[in-house]
N, C-alpha and C positions, 0 to 999 in steps of 0.2 A: 757480223753485227753492223759494220760500216755499210755493207752492201744493202742490208735491210733498211737502214736509215735513209740511204740515198734513194731507195725506191718508194719511200713514203711521200704522199702528196701533202706536204706541210706548208708549202710556199704559196702566197697569194698570186693569182694569175697576172701575167704581164699585160700591158696594153695590146701587144701583138696577139696574144692568146685570146683576149676578149674580142678583138676585131675579127679574128678568124672565126670565132664562135658566132658572131653576128652575121658574117657572110654565109655561114651554114644554116642560119635561121634559128640558132640556139639563143634564146633570150628568156629572162625570167618572166613568167606569166602566171597570173592567178585567176583561174576560172571562177572561183568564188567571188572575188572582188568584181570581176566583170559582170557576173550574174546579179550581184547586189546592186551595182550601179544601174544595170538595165532595169531591174525591178523598181528601183527608186525613180528612174526616168518614167516608167509606166504610170506610177502613182502620181507623179507631178503632172503628167499629161492628162490623167483622169481628173485631177483637180481643176485643170484649166478647161478641158473640153467636156467635163461631166455634165454640166447643164445642157450644153448643145447636143451632146450624145443622147441625153434623156429626151429632149424635145424631138430629135429625129426618130427615136424608137416609138415615141407616142404617135408621131405623125404616120409612121409606117403601120402601126397597129390600127389606127383610126381608118387609114386608107384601105387596109385589108378587111376590116369589119364592115366598111361601107361600100362594098363592091356591088356595082349595079348589074342588073340582069343582062343588059345589052353588052356590057363589057365582058361578062363571063362567057357569053356565047359568040363573041367576036374575037378571032384569034389575034389579029393585029392589035386590037385594044388591050387584050389580055397580056400580050407580050410586052407592050409598052408599060402596062401597069406593073408587071413583075420586074421589069428593068428598073423602074423607079423605086420599087421596094428593095430590091437587091442593092442598088446604088445607095439608097438611104441608110442601109446598115453597113455596107462595105466601106464607104468613104470615111466615116469616123473611126471604124475599126482599123483601117489602114493607117490613119494618123496615129492611133494609139500604138500599133505595132511598130510603126516607123520611129516613133519617139523612143520606144524600148530598144530597138535595134541600134539607133544612133548612140544612145547612152551606153549600151553594152560594148559598142565599138570603142567609145572613149574609155570605158573601164578597162578594156583589154590592153590598151596602150599606156595606161597610167603607170604600169610597171614594165620597164624595159623599153618603152618608146615604140615609135612606128618603125618598121623594118620590112623591106621586101627582099626576099632571097630566092633566087632561081634554084639554088641547090636544095633548099627545103621543099620546093615544089616538084623536083625531079622524082620519078618513081624509084623506090628502093625495093628490089626484089627480095632482099633478105627478110623483109617484114612479112613476105608471103610464106616463109618457111614454117611449117607446123611445129618443128622442133624449137625454133627460136621463139615462136609465139607461146609454146608451152613453158619455156624457161621464163619468159616475161611474166606469165600468169603466176608462177610459183616464186618469183623473185621478191626481195625485200621491199622494193618500190611498190609492187602490186599489193602486197600485204598492207603497207602503210596507207595506200589509196583506199583499200577496202575498209580499213578501220575509220578513216576520215569520212568516207561516204556513209557508213553506219552511224557515226556520231552526228553528222549533219541531218540524216534522216530522222533520228530520234529527237534532236533539238527542234528542227523546223516542223516535223510532223507533230510533235507534242505541243508546240506552240499553236499550230493550226487547229488541233483538236480542242484545246482550251478556248481558243477564240470562237470557234464554231459553236461550242457548247454554250458560250456566253450569249450568243446572238440567235440561238436556235428558235426561241420563243418569238423573237421579233420577226424572224423570217416567216414563221408560220402565220403571224398576225397580218402579214402583207396580203394574204388571200382575202381578208375582209375589208381591205381598203379599195377605194376607186382606182381604176387602172392608172390614171395619170399620177396620183399620189404614190401608188405602189412602186412604179418605175423609179420615181425620184428617191423614195426612201430606200429602195433596193440598191440603187447606185451609191447612196451614202453609206450603207452598210458594207458594200463591196469595197469602197474607198477606205473605210476605217479598217477593215480586215487586212487589206493589202499594206496599208501604212504600218499597222502593228506587226505584220509578218516581215516587213523590211528590217525591223530592229535586230532580230537574231541573225538575219542573213548578212546585214552590214557588219555586225560584230564578228561573224565568222570570216567575212572577207578581209577585215582589218587584221585579223590574226593570221590568216593564210598568206597575205601579201609579204610580210617580213620573213615568214617561214620559207616561202618559195625563193625569195632573194637569197637567204642564207644557204638553201640547198643548191641553188644555181652557182653561187660562189664556191661552195664546197666541191661541186663537180668539176669546176674549172681549175681547181688548185693543181699546182705543178710540183714535181720533184726538184730537188736541188740540181740534179744532173740535167733535167730538161731546161732549166733556166740558164745553166752554163752553156749548153749546146745552142740555145737561141741567141745568147750573147755572142758566141763565137761566130755564128752564121751572120749576124747583123754587123759585127765588127769588121768582117772581111769585105764588106761592100764599100767602094770608094766614096759614095755620097754620104754614107753613115760616118766613115772616118772623118770626112771633111766637116760634117756637122758637129761631131764630137770635139774636133780641134777648135772649131769656131766657138763652141760653148765654153771650152776650157779657157780660151783666150779672153772671152767676155768675163768669165768668173775671176780670172787672174787680174784683169783690168779693174773690175769693181773692188776687189780686195786692195789693190794698189791705191786706188783713188780714196778709199776709206781711211788710209793712213796719212794722206797729205795734211790733214789738220794738225797732226802731231809734229810737223816739221818746224825747225827753227828758222830755216831760210830756204828760199827757192832761187836758184841761179838760172838765168835765162840767156838766150842767144842774141837778141831778145824775142824773136818771133818764131823761129823754127824749133828750137830746143828748150827744154825746161827740165830741171832735176830738183828734187826736194830732199833736203838733208836734215837729219836730227842728230843732236848730240846731248844725250841725257846721261849724266855721270852715274845715275843710279841704275841705268839699264845698259848703257853702251860702253864698251872699252875704247871705242874709237867712233868718229863720225860715221853714221849709217845712212845708206842710200835707201830712201823710202819709196820714191817714185821717179820715173823718168819717161820722157816721151818726145815725139816730134810732131810738128804741125797741129792737127786737131787734138791729139792727146796732150800736147804741150799747152795748147790754149785752155783745155779743161783743167789742167793742173794750175795754171795761172788764175783761172776763175775761182777755183776752190781756195787758193791762197788769198785772193782779194776778199773773198767772203769771210775768211777767218783772220784777217789782218796779219798775215804772215809776211815778214820782210822779204822783198824781192830785189835781187841785185843783178845787174847786167854784167856778164863776163863771158863773151862768146867762146874764147879758148877753153876756159875751165868747164863751161856747160857741155861742150862737145867732148872734152876729155872724160868727164864723169859719165856721160851717156854711153860712150863706146867702151870704156874700161871698167865701169862699176857694175856690180850685180845687186839686184834688188834684195833688200833686207840683210845685206851684208856690209861690213866695214868698207870704206873706200880704199883703193890701192895705196900702199905705203908711199909711193912716189908723189902722191897728191896731197899728203898731209900738210905740207908747208902752205900751199895755196889755200886749202880749205881752212887751215888754222887762222890765216889772215882774215878770211871772210867771216868766220865765227867770232873772232875777236871784235871785228867791226860791229857785228850784229849785237853782241852783248853790251858793248859800249853805248850803242844807239838805244838799247832798251833802258839802260841806267839813266841816260840823259832824259828820255821821255818820262821817267818816273821822278825826275827832279833831282837826280843824284849824279854828280859829275858834270863834265863839260861835253858839248856836242863834239862827236868824233869827226875827224877830217874825212872827206869823201873817199871811198874806196876806189883805187885805180880800176879803170875798165878792164884791163888785162893784168891779172895777177900772174906771178911766175909759174908756168907750167912746163915741166921737163919735156924735151923734144920727143922722147919716145911715146909720150901720151897725147901728143897733139894730132888733131884731125882737122883737115880743111875741106 
């Protein structure tokens, strides 16, 4: 049972797994979304260039109907005339197709982003195997795609049928209009049909995009054992170990600094060392070391202390003794109780005086008594 659970892909893909998939060209893509955006781009281009396209078509038709006899029997003139006709139709058509292609390209990268992969472009001879192709044709994925294609066919085909049925009489009526008016009206009908046909296509694309993303994430899921193996491989690299240690130190430093505002007193060197102590009778059995540091860390501790109006006292011997002998979040060593007690007594008396209770305490000596075994120079 445990082996079966270990083999189930229940875990989300790690960043490394996702990066490997990108390198192989495996990204979530939605053909329906790309097609919908491309069709929408064509409709927008038709709205922008519709009038110009109609004028070009009318110009081409007028030029073709008004062909002179000398042009018809002169090969060079006829070739020039045909070139103008072809260019008059081709140029706006290329603009329309270019807009659709550009929008389709944008639609294809909306999901998954842009990615170039040499591995994806490399030939895979396994795909040429008839047996593998037959398996893909009968697989669950192929069946799902077939059902999706049939659903899209009926939805879009049904919509197109209803739209054409609604404008059929209008299309027939174009035959009785002047050529210029028929072209303009025909383009308007075409634009309306394309715009209406975009609606179901866009809806299908918006449904397909999250489905493709869900399916992609499902395919990338990993087993618990794969995650363990990946972690072991990464942990063995020196640069990864160094990064982990650095991150752990940064996290520990942030946690330590977050506790400085709880301190009752900060004892300094005054420039190189700083230690923050707390003695809360409801929490602590003895004075507790909340933070300690040298140089930049010490300066940061002092800055936080100043920001929170924490009493700071200068005692180089005691600051160094607490730094080298004390452990974070633990009571201070027994041998330093007397020295720290003098400091805390002074701090409490100073607080009472500031609140208007009691007399101002005498200044604390720069060097309180520190046992020789705890001294560091």
